[in-house]
C-alpha positions as CSV (number, residue, x, y, z in Angstrom):
1,M,40.7,-33.7,53.9
2,N,40.1,-36.5,50.8
3,I,38.3,-36.1,48.0
4,S,37.0,-38.6,46.3
5,T,35.8,-37.7,42.6
6,T,33.3,-40.1,40.8
7,R,30.8,-40.0,38.4
8,S,28.3,-43.1,39.7
9,A,24.3,-42.4,39.4
10,V,22.4,-41.7,42.9
11,A,18.9,-41.2,43.5
12,L,17.9,-37.7,44.5
13,W,15.1,-36.8,46.2
14,F,13.4,-33.2,46.1
15,V,11.1,-31.2,49.0
16,D,10.3,-27.7,48.2
17,G,12.6,-27.6,45.3
18,T,15.9,-28.4,46.5
19,P,17.5,-31.7,47.8
20,D,16.5,-33.7,51.2
21,R,17.6,-37.0,50.4
22,L,20.4,-39.4,48.0
23,V,20.6,-42.4,48.0
24,H,24.6,-43.8,46.5
25,D,25.8,-46.9,46.8
26,G,22.6,-48.7,48.9
27,T,23.4,-45.7,51.5
28,R,20.4,-43.3,52.6
29,W,21.5,-40.0,53.5
30,R,19.2,-36.8,54.5
31,V,20.4,-33.0,53.5
32,T,21.7,-31.9,56.9
33,D,22.7,-28.4,56.0
34,T,20.8,-26.0,53.2
35,P,21.4,-27.5,49.5
36,T,23.9,-24.8,47.2
37,E,23.2,-24.2,43.6
38,M,26.2,-25.0,41.5
39,W,26.6,-22.9,38.5
40,H,28.8,-22.4,35.2
41,E,30.0,-20.0,33.4
42,P,30.8,-20.6,29.7
43,A,34.7,-20.1,29.1
44,F,34.9,-17.3,26.5
45,V,32.7,-14.7,27.4
46,P,33.1,-11.4,24.6
47,A,33.9,-8.3,26.2
48,L,30.4,-6.5,25.5
49,I,28.9,-9.0,27.3
50,T,29.0,-7.9,31.6
51,H,26.5,-10.2,32.4
52,P,26.9,-14.0,30.5
53,P,25.1,-16.4,31.2
54,Q,25.1,-19.0,33.3
55,Q,24.1,-22.9,33.1
56,F,23.1,-24.9,36.2
57,V,25.0,-28.2,36.7
58,G,24.4,-29.3,39.9
59,W,23.7,-29.1,44.2
60,R,26.0,-29.2,46.4
61,F,25.5,-29.9,50.4
62,Q,26.1,-31.8,53.8
63,A,24.4,-35.3,53.7
64,T,24.8,-37.7,56.5
65,D,23.6,-41.3,56.7
66,G,21.6,-43.4,59.2
67,V,24.7,-44.4,61.5
68,G,25.5,-40.1,61.9
69,T,28.6,-40.4,58.8
70,T,28.3,-37.0,57.2
71,H,30.0,-35.9,53.5
72,M,29.9,-33.1,51.5
73,F,28.7,-34.3,48.6
74,E,28.6,-32.4,44.8
75,V,25.5,-34.4,42.4
76,L,25.1,-33.6,39.3
77,R,23.0,-33.7,35.8
78,D,25.1,-35.5,32.8
79,D,23.7,-34.9,29.8
80,A,21.2,-37.7,29.5
81,G,19.4,-35.7,32.0
82,Q,20.1,-37.8,35.5
83,W,21.8,-36.9,38.1
84,V,25.1,-38.6,38.5
85,L,27.4,-38.1,42.0
86,G,30.6,-35.8,41.2
87,R,32.4,-35.5,44.1
88,V,32.4,-36.2,48.0
89,Y,34.4,-34.3,50.6
90,D,34.9,-36.5,53.6
């Protein structure tokens, strides 16, 4: 398995609140599984807090292009609120 890490901008379309399509590097990808929300927990949590607040950071999903190539993508929100590609697994 190859894992590519990047922070390039992507276009992401949603249907019913979950990712449906992705355009990255001029290639259109269609989501072909159920996307998983990615959450971040703070590094330090005081001992008395049993359920620390989590922050939504992005989505992980499988997508397939027009010729049948399939990858697993991690798409994240950057500090400006834009969608960027975090990792690609192939």
